[in-house]
N, C-alpha and C positions, 0 to 999 in steps of 0.2 A: 538016545538021551545023553549017554556019557560023552559021545563025540561032540554033541552040541554044547555041552557044558565046558568041555576042554577048549573048543573054539572060542567061546565067549571069554574064557579066562585069559586067553592069549591074544585077544583082539587088539589091534593097534590103538594106542591111547590109554590103555588100562594098565596101571601100575608099571612094573618094570619088565613086562613081557617082551617078546621079540619085536623087531621092527623099529624104524627110525621115528615113529610118531607116538605122541602121548596125548591123553585127554586132560584138559584143564578141570580141576575140581570145581571151579566156580562157574565158568562159562560153558563147560562141557564141549568146547570146541576141540577138535583133534588137530594138533599142530606139530611141526617138526620139533624134535627134542631140542635142537640148538636155538629155537626161538622161545624156549620155556626155562623155568627154574625148577629144579628138583629139591625137594625137602625130605628130610628124614627125622625121626625122633632120636634124640640123644638118650643115653642111659638113664638120665634123670627126668625124661619126659619132655625136655625142651625141644622145640622145633628148630632145626638147624638147616640153613640154606646150603645145599651141596652144589656149588657152582660148577664144579668139574664133573658132576654126576658119577662119582666113584665111591662114595661112602657106603658102607654096608647097611642093610636094612631095606625095608620096603619103601620105595619112592612114592612121594606124593607130588604131583606136578601142577604148576600154575603158569598161566600166561605171564610174561615178564612185564607186569604193570603194577604200580604201587596200589592203585585202586582195587585191583583183583586180590592182592595180598590182604588189604584191609577188609574186604568182604569175606575172605576165607576166615580171618580172625573173628570177625563179628558174628559169623554164622557157625562158628566152632566146627568148621569143615575138616580141620586137621584131626581133631579127636574122632570125628565120625569115620574118616578114611582109615585111621590107624587102629580104630576100635580100642582106643585107650585114651587116657587123659593126656592132652597135649597142651603145653604151655608155650605161648608165643611171646618171646622176650620183647621188652620195650626197645624201640628203635631198630627193629629187624630190617625195615626197608632201608634205613640209612646204612646198616651193616652190609646189606647186599650191594648198595651203590658203591661203597668203599671197596668191597671185594671185587666187583667188576672193574673198577678203576685200576686196581692192582693187576688184574689179569690182562687188561689192555696194555698197561705199561710193560708188563713182562713179555707179552707177545711182540710188542714193538722192539724191545730189546733183543729178543731172539732174531727178529728180522734184520735188525741193524747188524748184528754180529755175523749173520749169514750172508751179508751183502745183498739182501733183498729189500732194503729200505734206504732211502736218502732223504736228508733234511735240507731245508732252505728253498727259497722260491726258485732260484736259478736252476738248481739240480732237479727239483721236482718238476719244473716246467719242461726241462729237457726230456725227462722220462715220459712226460705226457705227449710231447710232440713227436718223439721217436717210437711211440707205441710200447715202451717198456713198462709202463705203469698199468696196474690192474685196479688200484684203489688209491684214493687220496685221503689223507688225514689233515684236517685243518683245525687249528686251535679254536676252542670255544669262544675265546675273546678276540678272534681275528675280525677285521673289517670285512664286510660283505663284498666290497669291490675287489679286494685282494683275491677272494675265492673265485670271482668271475674271471679275473685276469689269468689266474692260474689255470682254470679249466679252458679258457679260450674257445668256448663252443663245444668242447669235448663232452661226450655223454657219460664219461666215467663217474662212478659213484664217489661222493665226497662225504666223509663222516666227520663228526666233531665231538669225540668222546672226552678229551682232556683239554685243559687250558695250556697256554704257551709255556708257563713255568714247568708244568708236569711233563710236557713234551720235551722241553729243554733238558730236564733231568735225565731223560732216556738217552739223549745224544750228547751228554756232557757239556751242555751249554746253559747259559742263563735263561734263554728263551728260544723256542722254536715255534714257528707259525705254520709251516707247510711241510708235509712229508708225503712221499710217494712210495708205494709198495709194489713189488713185482708180483705176478700171478703165482698162486700156489696155496698150500695148506695154511700157512701163517696168515696170509691176507684173508682167507676165508674165515679162519678162526677169529681174527680181529673184527671183521665185519659182523659176525654173529654176536660177539660180546658187546660191540658198540650198539647194536640194535637192542639187545637186552638192557643195556645201561640206559639208553634213551627212554625205553619204556618205563623203567623204574623211576626216571626223573620226570616223566610226563611230557617228554619232548619227542619230536621226530628225530631220526637218526642223524640229521645234519645239525642238530642242536636247537632248532626252533621249537616254540611251545606247541604242545599237542595234548593238552589236558582235556580229554573227551570222555572221561569215565572208563568203563570197562569194555567198550566196544572193540 
């Protein structure tokens, strides 16, 4: 009995136990941690989004979708999971979107400084054609035909987490529309955060609308 209880307590998807998977409080789906958002209770009982999954305290995990967060709030699932009164602040979804946007920009900045990212159609297209690119970033306000020309039939993933002004700020320009990233941890982190950001916006990762509820 004790062994069974211990196994259940550390099962993938429950709380902050071992393993790269967690269970969503709302959907009960077991997903990779990087596809989810961790929440903890602050000292005053406020629900805090822990986007880096590093804050102390027992973690409460949700699928990265605004509708899932709203259902957790409406059903008081944070209080139930924490076994304490939990207050969800107004505008928490918007705070999460803003936080993920900052993480995306910071990761792009790290990639630029490490020589793992180039900006501009010509340079990005060169990386695509020579096989140096593992991930493409396209501005949210970019024209669809520009994305098609950049990909040129390539099967590379293309994400659209930021608009051209925000991408430009990363690269010291007024506007940037196309960015290519080399393979590695930074590209993987960027792709994961872009997916979470798209989910919180109700979009697919390439920036198109995907408001389909909690599925």
